[in-house]
N, C-alpha and C positions, 0 to 999 in steps of 0.2 A: 566667465565670459558668457555673454548672451548673444544669440543671433537668430535670424529669421528661419534658418533651417528648412529651406524650401517650403515656405509658408506654413511651418509648424514650429513656432518659436520655442527655443530650448536654451537653458542655462546650464553651465557646468563649471566645476572648479579644476584648475590645472596648477601644477607646481611651476614656479617662475623659471627655474633653471632648465628642467628637462621636459616641460610641457606634458608631464604625465597626469592622466586623469585621476582626480581625487574624489572618491565617492561616486554616487550615481547622478546623472543629469536630472534636472527638474524642469518643469514647465516654464517657458519664458513668457507666458501670457501676462500682459500688463507690465512686463519688464522690458520688452522690446516689441516692435510691430511685426505683423505678418509679412509686410512688403518692405524691402529696403528703401523704397522711394518715400515711405511715410516718415514723418518727423519722429525723432526719439531723442530724449535727453535723460541723463541719469547722474546721480552723485551718491557716493557712500558717505554716511555720517552716523556717528554713534552706533556703529555696528549694523545699521540698516541700509537698505538700498531704496532710494527715493527716485522715482521715474516719472517722466511725463511722456505719454505715448498714446497709442490706440489699442484696443483690446480685441478688435474684430477684423476680419478680412476686408470689409468694405470701408474701414476707417471711420465709422460712424460714432462709436463709443470712445470718446477721448477721456483720458483719466490721468490724474496724479495719484500715484500708488506708492505705498510703503510696504516693504517685505524683507524677508531673509534675516531678520534680527529677532531679538527677544521681545520687542514690542509687538502688539497685535497688528495684523495687516489692516490697512485702511485705504480707502479710495474716495474719490469725489463722487457726488451724486450722479447716477446714471441718467443720460438722456434729459438733462435739464439745461436749457439754453441760457439760464441766468448764471449757471456755473461756467459752462463753456458753450461756444457756438462756432463750430468748425475751426478749432484752434490749430495753429502750426507752432510747435514748440521749438524754441531757439537755443535755450541754455538753462542750466540750473546751477545755483551756487549755495554754499552753506555760509551763513553769517550769524554769529551769536547763537541763540537758541532756535533759530528758524532756518528753513530752506526757502529760497526765492526762485521762482520759475519765471523766465522771460519768454513771451510768445506773442503771436498776433492772432486775431480772430475777427469774425464778423461782429459788428457792434450792435448789441441789442438796443442801445439808446437811440440809434438812428434808423431802426428797421422800418419805421412808419414812413420814412422819406425815401430812402434808397439803401442799397447794400453798400456799407462802408466798412472797410477793413481798418482796424486800429491795433496798436501795440499795447500790451499789458504787462504788468508784473503781478504775480500771485505769490502768496506766502502761506506756509503752514508751519506749525510748531513741531519740532522734532519729538517732543515728549507727549504729543496728543495721544490720548487713550481711546478716542472715539466716543460715540454717543451711547445712549441707553437702548434697550430693546424697542422702545417706542419712537425714539427720535434719533435719527442719524446713526443707526446701529451699523458698526463696522465702517463708518464713514468719518471724514474729517469734521471736527467741530471748530477748528481754528482757521479754516480756509478763508482768505480775503483776497481781493484783487483790485487793482487800480489801473487807470490808463497811464501810459508813458507819454509825456508831452515833449516831443522833439519838433520845434517849430521856430520860424523866424518871427520875432515879436513885432507888433505894430497895431494899427487900428483894426486890421483884419489879419489874423495869424495865418501864415502859410505853413501847413503841417507836412512833415515827413512821417507818414503813418505806418510804413512797413518796416518792421525790424528784421534784419537779416543775420546779425551776429553780435555777440558781446565779448568783451574781454573777461578775464578773471577779475576778481576784486583786487585793486591795486591801491597803494598808499601814495597820494599825491598832495603835496602842500599841506600836510598834516591831516588829511581827510582820507577815509576809505571810500573809494569811488569805483564805479563800473562804467565802461565806455560801450556805447551801442552804435552800430552802423545802421542807418535808416535810409529809405528812399521814398520817393513819391510813387503812387500807384500807376499802373500802365495808362490809365485814361487821364492823367494829369500832366502838367509841365514836367519834363524829365529833370530830376535832381536827386542829390544824395547829401547826407550830412552825418557827422559824428557828434553825438550828444553825450554829455557826462552827467551821471546821476550819483549824487551823494547818498551812501547807504544809510546814514543817519536821517537824512531827509525822507528817504523812502519809508523808514521805520516810523517817522513822525506822521506821514500820510496815513498809515494804517491805524493810527490812533485818532484820526479825524472823524468827521461825520459820514454816516452812510447815506446812500441815495436809494430811492424806491420809485417804482412805476405803479401807480394806483390802478390803472386800467391799461389795456393794450394800446389805446389811442392817446394816452396822456404822456406828457414829458416826464423825465426823471427829475425828482425834487429831493432836497435834503430831508432826512428823517429827523424829527424832533428828538432831542436828547432824552426826554422823558419816555419815549417809545422804545428806546433801546434797552434790552435786558441787562441787568447788572448781576455779577460782574461781566464785562465784555470779554470776548474770547481771547483777547490779547494777554489776559492775566493767566492763561493756562500755560504755564512754562514748566 
Protein backbone atom coordinates (compact mmCIF):
# COMPACT_ATOMS: atom_id res chain seq x y z
CA UNK A 1 0.00 0.00 0.00
CA UNK A 2 1.30 3.46 -0.93
CA UNK A 3 -0.15 6.74 0.27
CA UNK A 4 0.53 10.45 0.53
CA UNK A 5 1.04 10.14 4.33
CA UNK A 6 0.38 13.82 5.09
CA UNK A 7 2.59 15.06 2.23
CA UNK A 8 5.36 12.54 3.04
CA UNK A 9 4.72 9.62 0.63
CA UNK A 10 5.15 6.17 2.18
CA UNK A 11 4.71 2.54 1.09
CA UNK A 12 4.21 -0.50 3.32
CA UNK A 13 3.33 -4.19 3.00
CA UNK A 14 0.41 -5.67 4.93
CA UNK A 15 -1.02 -9.18 5.15
CA UNK A 16 -4.25 -9.50 3.19
CA UNK A 17 -6.31 -11.16 5.95
CA UNK A 18 -5.20 -9.41 9.15
CA UNK A 19 -3.71 -6.18 7.74
CA UNK A 20 -0.62 -6.80 9.86
CA UNK A 21 2.43 -4.76 8.85
CA UNK A 22 5.13 -6.84 7.15
CA UNK A 23 8.66 -5.42 7.35
CA UNK A 24 9.44 -1.73 7.49
CA UNK A 25 7.74 1.02 5.48
CA UNK A 26 9.73 2.51 2.59
CA UNK A 27 9.68 5.88 0.88
CA UNK A 28 6.77 6.42 -1.47
CA UNK A 29 8.56 9.05 -3.56
CA UNK A 30 7.94 8.44 -7.28
CA UNK A 31 5.47 5.71 -6.30
CA UNK A 32 2.66 8.04 -5.24
CA UNK A 33 2.27 11.84 -5.13
CA UNK A 34 2.63 14.20 -2.19
CA UNK A 35 -0.88 15.55 -2.62
CA UNK A 36 -3.94 13.29 -3.10
CA UNK A 37 -5.23 15.77 -5.68
CA UNK A 38 -2.31 15.00 -7.98
CA UNK A 39 -2.71 12.27 -10.59
CA UNK A 40 -1.23 8.84 -9.89
CA UNK A 41 -1.41 5.49 -11.70
CA UNK A 42 0.33 2.21 -10.95
CA UNK A 43 0.50 -1.40 -12.09
CA UNK A 44 2.44 -4.43 -10.83
CA UNK A 45 4.10 -6.52 -13.54
CA UNK A 46 6.87 -9.13 -13.45
CA UNK A 47 7.54 -8.41 -9.79
CA UNK A 48 8.06 -4.66 -10.25
CA UNK A 49 5.89 -1.63 -9.61
CA UNK A 50 5.42 0.71 -12.57
CA UNK A 51 4.05 4.14 -11.65
CA UNK A 52 3.11 7.38 -13.33
CA UNK A 53 3.08 10.26 -10.86
CA UNK A 54 4.95 13.35 -9.66
CA UNK A 55 7.96 13.30 -7.36
CA UNK A 56 7.76 16.71 -5.73
CA UNK A 57 5.37 18.79 -3.65
CA UNK A 58 4.75 21.30 -6.46
CA UNK A 59 3.98 18.54 -9.01
CA UNK A 60 6.63 19.84 -11.41
CA UNK A 61 8.70 16.66 -11.84
CA UNK A 62 6.42 14.15 -13.59
CA UNK A 63 7.80 10.64 -13.87
CA UNK A 64 7.22 7.12 -15.11
CA UNK A 65 9.10 5.01 -12.59
CA UNK A 66 9.94 1.33 -12.02
CA UNK A 67 10.80 0.07 -8.54
CA UNK A 68 10.42 -2.64 -5.88
CA UNK A 69 11.60 -5.54 -8.05
CA UNK A 70 14.84 -7.27 -9.01
CA UNK A 71 15.25 -5.03 -12.08
CA UNK A 72 17.10 -1.72 -11.65
CA UNK A 73 15.02 1.33 -10.75
CA UNK A 74 14.40 3.48 -13.82
CA UNK A 75 12.72 6.81 -14.45
CA UNK A 76 11.96 9.19 -17.30
CA UNK A 77 14.32 12.10 -17.95
CA UNK A 78 13.83 14.89 -15.43
CA UNK A 79 12.47 18.32 -16.46
CA UNK A 80 12.52 17.61 -20.21
CA UNK A 81 9.37 18.87 -21.92
CA UNK A 82 9.90 16.57 -24.89
CA UNK A 83 9.30 13.63 -22.54
CA UNK A 84 6.49 15.24 -20.51
CA UNK A 85 4.89 18.66 -20.31
CA UNK A 86 2.46 19.03 -17.42
CA UNK A 87 1.03 15.51 -17.76
CA UNK A 88 -2.06 14.21 -16.00
CA UNK A 89 -1.85 10.42 -15.77
CA UNK A 90 -5.10 8.53 -16.33
CA UNK A 91 -4.26 4.81 -16.36
CA UNK A 92 -1.58 2.18 -16.86
CA UNK A 93 -1.94 -1.32 -18.29
CA UNK A 94 0.31 -4.29 -18.96
CA UNK A 95 0.21 -5.75 -22.47
CA UNK A 96 2.74 -8.29 -23.71
CA UNK A 97 6.32 -7.22 -22.93
CA UNK A 98 5.31 -3.59 -22.35
CA UNK A 99 3.56 -1.23 -19.96
CA UNK A 100 1.29 1.37 -21.56
CA UNK A 101 0.53 4.68 -19.82
CA UNK A 102 -2.45 6.78 -20.86
CA UNK A 103 -2.40 10.50 -20.00
CA UNK A 104 -3.03 14.01 -21.25
CA UNK A 105 -0.49 16.84 -21.43
CA UNK A 106 0.30 20.21 -22.98
CA UNK A 107 1.32 19.62 -26.58
CA UNK A 108 4.87 20.61 -27.51
CA UNK A 109 3.98 20.44 -31.21
CA UNK A 110 1.51 23.33 -30.87
CA UNK A 111 3.27 25.49 -28.28
CA UNK A 112 4.28 28.14 -30.85
CA UNK A 113 0.60 28.78 -31.62
CA UNK A 114 -1.26 28.35 -28.34
CA UNK A 115 -1.55 26.09 -25.32
CA UNK A 116 -3.24 22.89 -26.48
CA UNK A 117 -3.94 19.92 -24.23
CA UNK A 118 -3.84 16.55 -26.02
CA UNK A 119 -4.08 12.93 -24.97
CA UNK A 120 -1.20 10.50 -25.29
CA UNK A 121 -0.18 6.91 -24.81
CA UNK A 122 3.38 6.14 -23.71
CA UNK A 123 5.09 2.76 -23.67
CA UNK A 124 8.08 1.27 -21.87
CA UNK A 125 9.55 -2.22 -22.02
CA UNK A 126 9.23 -4.23 -18.81
CA UNK A 127 12.73 -5.68 -19.32
CA UNK A 128 14.45 -2.32 -19.94
CA UNK A 129 17.82 -2.24 -18.12
CA UNK A 130 18.44 1.48 -18.55
CA UNK A 131 21.25 3.32 -20.28
CA UNK A 132 25.00 3.54 -19.79
CA UNK A 133 26.93 5.86 -17.48
CA UNK A 134 27.12 8.41 -20.29
CA UNK A 135 23.67 8.13 -21.86
CA UNK A 136 20.35 7.73 -20.01
CA UNK A 137 21.93 6.30 -16.86
CA UNK A 138 19.16 4.91 -14.60
CA UNK A 139 16.62 6.12 -17.15
CA UNK A 140 14.35 4.44 -19.67
CA UNK A 141 15.83 3.60 -23.06
CA UNK A 142 12.55 2.22 -24.45
CA UNK A 143 10.24 5.16 -23.70
CA UNK A 144 8.02 6.14 -26.63
CA UNK A 145 4.84 8.18 -26.80
CA UNK A 146 2.19 8.96 -29.41
CA UNK A 147 -0.95 11.04 -29.63
CA UNK A 148 -4.34 9.42 -29.09
CA UNK A 149 -6.70 10.52 -31.85
CA UNK A 150 -10.34 10.59 -30.77
CA UNK A 151 -12.12 12.73 -33.35
CA UNK A 152 -15.07 13.02 -35.70
CA UNK A 153 -13.68 12.46 -39.22
CA UNK A 154 -14.27 14.87 -42.06
CA UNK A 155 -12.63 17.65 -44.02
CA UNK A 156 -11.77 19.30 -40.71
CA UNK A 157 -11.52 16.87 -37.80
CA UNK A 158 -13.36 17.69 -34.59
CA UNK A 159 -11.12 16.51 -31.75
CA UNK A 160 -12.01 15.27 -28.30
CA UNK A 161 -8.62 16.08 -26.81
CA UNK A 162 -9.07 15.41 -23.10
CA UNK A 163 -8.81 11.82 -21.88
CA UNK A 164 -10.58 11.25 -18.54
CA UNK A 165 -10.69 7.48 -18.06
CA UNK A 166 -9.96 4.17 -19.75
CA UNK A 167 -11.22 0.63 -19.39
CA UNK A 168 -9.01 -2.35 -18.77
CA UNK A 169 -7.93 -4.23 -21.88
CA UNK A 170 -10.92 -6.21 -23.09
CA UNK A 171 -11.38 -8.77 -25.84
CA UNK A 172 -13.92 -7.53 -28.38
CA UNK A 173 -14.74 -9.16 -31.73
CA UNK A 174 -11.45 -11.05 -31.77
CA UNK A 175 -9.33 -8.02 -30.85
CA UNK A 176 -7.69 -6.76 -27.67
CA UNK A 177 -8.95 -3.21 -27.23
CA UNK A 178 -9.07 -0.45 -24.64
CA UNK A 179 -11.89 2.09 -24.38
CA UNK A 180 -11.23 5.73 -23.56
CA UNK A 181 -13.61 8.42 -22.35
CA UNK A 182 -12.79 11.81 -23.90
CA UNK A 183 -14.20 15.32 -23.83
CA UNK A 184 -13.61 18.66 -25.48
CA UNK A 185 -11.64 21.36 -23.59
CA UNK A 186 -13.50 24.03 -21.59
CA UNK A 187 -13.05 26.71 -24.28
CA UNK A 188 -14.59 24.51 -27.01
CA UNK A 189 -18.06 23.30 -27.94
CA UNK A 190 -19.12 20.95 -25.10
CA UNK A 191 -18.94 17.32 -26.10
CA UNK A 192 -17.79 13.87 -25.07
CA UNK A 193 -17.05 10.59 -26.79
CA UNK A 194 -15.92 7.03 -26.17
CA UNK A 195 -13.19 5.88 -28.55
CA UNK A 196 -11.86 2.35 -29.00
CA UNK A 197 -8.16 1.67 -29.51
CA UNK A 198 -6.85 -1.65 -30.81
CA UNK A 199 -3.78 -2.69 -28.80
CA UNK A 200 -2.15 -4.26 -31.85
CA UNK A 201 -2.61 -1.01 -33.76
CA UNK A 202 -1.06 0.92 -30.89
CA UNK A 203 1.93 -1.43 -30.99
CA UNK A 204 2.17 -0.87 -34.75
CA UNK A 205 2.20 2.91 -34.25
CA UNK A 206 5.25 2.58 -32.02
CA UNK A 207 7.06 0.85 -34.87
CA UNK A 208 6.33 3.79 -37.17
CA UNK A 209 8.35 6.89 -37.98
CA UNK A 210 9.54 9.37 -35.38
CA UNK A 211 8.96 13.13 -35.53
CA UNK A 212 11.38 15.91 -34.64
CA UNK A 213 11.42 19.67 -34.26
CA UNK A 214 14.64 21.10 -35.71
CA UNK A 215 14.21 24.52 -34.08
CA UNK A 216 11.82 26.04 -31.52
CA UNK A 217 9.96 27.87 -34.31
CA UNK A 218 9.73 25.02 -36.82
CA UNK A 219 6.95 22.49 -37.24
CA UNK A 220 7.40 18.85 -36.31
CA UNK A 221 8.44 16.71 -39.28
CA UNK A 222 9.10 12.96 -39.78
CA UNK A 223 12.65 11.78 -39.09
CA UNK A 224 14.25 10.04 -42.12
CA UNK A 225 14.71 6.30 -41.54
CA UNK A 226 18.45 6.57 -42.15
CA UNK A 227 18.73 9.01 -39.23
CA UNK A 228 17.21 6.58 -36.72
CA UNK A 229 19.79 4.48 -34.79
CA UNK A 230 19.67 0.74 -35.37
CA UNK A 231 18.43 -1.36 -33.72
CA UNK A 232 15.45 0.69 -32.63
CA UNK A 233 14.54 0.51 -28.97
CA UNK A 234 11.47 -1.59 -29.70
CA UNK A 235 13.88 -4.53 -30.05
CA UNK A 236 14.90 -4.33 -26.38
CA UNK A 237 12.56 -6.96 -25.02
